N, C-alpha and C positions, 0 to 999 in steps of 0.2 A: 430224054428225061433222066435226071440224075437218080440213081438208086444207091442206097446205103445198106450195109450188112455188118452187124456186130458179130464178133467171135471172141471166144475166150472160155476159161473154165467156169462151170456152173457152181462150184463149191470151193470156198476158200476158208482156211482156218483162221481163227482169231489171231491177231498180231501180225499176220502175213500181209503181203502186198497184192492187191487185186490188179490184174492187168487185162485190159480189153482192147481189141483192135477193131476199127471201123474201116471197111473197104468200100471205096466209092467207085461207081461206074457211071458212065454217061456224062462225065464232066470232070474237069481237073480241080484238085484242091488248091492249086496255085492260081486259079482264075480270080482276078480282081472283079468285084469287091467282096467275094464270099467269105463267110465265117463258118466254122465247123465246130459244133458243140457236143458236149456230153450232158445228158439229162437223165435223172433217175426218178423212180417212183416207188417208195417203200410201200409195203402192204397196208392198205387202208388209208393212205395219205396222198397228198397231191404231188404234182411234178416239181422237182427241184433241179434248177440249172446248176451244173457243177463247174463248168468252165468251157473255154473255147480256144481254138487256134485259127488265125486268119490266113488269108492267101499269101501273106509275106512271111508267115511263120511266127508272128507275134502271138503271145498267149495272154489269156484273161481268165481270172479265177474268181469263184464265189469267195467272199471274205471268210465265210464260216468253214470252208474246206481248204483254203489256200495252203495251209501248213502241211496238208497231207496229200495234195493233188499235184500231178504233173501230166501235162499233155504235150505230146511230141508228134512228129510226122515223118513219113518216108515217102518222099515225092516220087521216087522211082517205082513204088508200088501203088501210089495213089491211096495211101492209108494214113490214118491218124490214130494215135494210141492214148489210152487213159491209164494212168497208174495211180492207185489210191493206197496209201501206206497205212500200217497200223490199224487194220480193219477190226471192227467189232460186230456183234450181231445186229446192231443198229444200222449197219451198212447193207443189210439184206434188202434187195430191191430189184426191180426190173430196170436195167440200164439201156438207154437209147442213145444212139448218135443221130445228129440232125444237122441240116444246113440252116445256118442263121445264128443269131445271138440273142435276139429278143423275140421277134416273130420267126417261126420256123417253116420253111417251104417244103422240105422233104425230111422224112424220118426213116430210120431203120425199123425193123419189126420188133426190136427189143430182145434182150437176153436176160434171163433170170440168173441172179447171182445170190447164193445163200452163204452166209458166214456162219460156220458152225464147226465145232470140234468133232 
């Protein structure tokens, strides 16, 4: 059974770049036909899909976040990474990595990221 685990700093200053890593175990991120996504949930709001990377390394982004988001991967470590630039307090949220792109079969436990000076 695939397991996902997010890691990264819990506090980021405004205007900086948020960087999170998802480590996958129990399955390879290069296995066809899987997609690997980042999803966030701001306090008091619903889930927001941010973007994904697929088994071949192709990337997909939410139009509302595309200009600030980059997703990459390290196949040697079976990890994929989120970078969100120019963060503001509105980017404060619990960030999740998940397998899938519309429906999600497996989720990480989530990591709280607060944007504050």
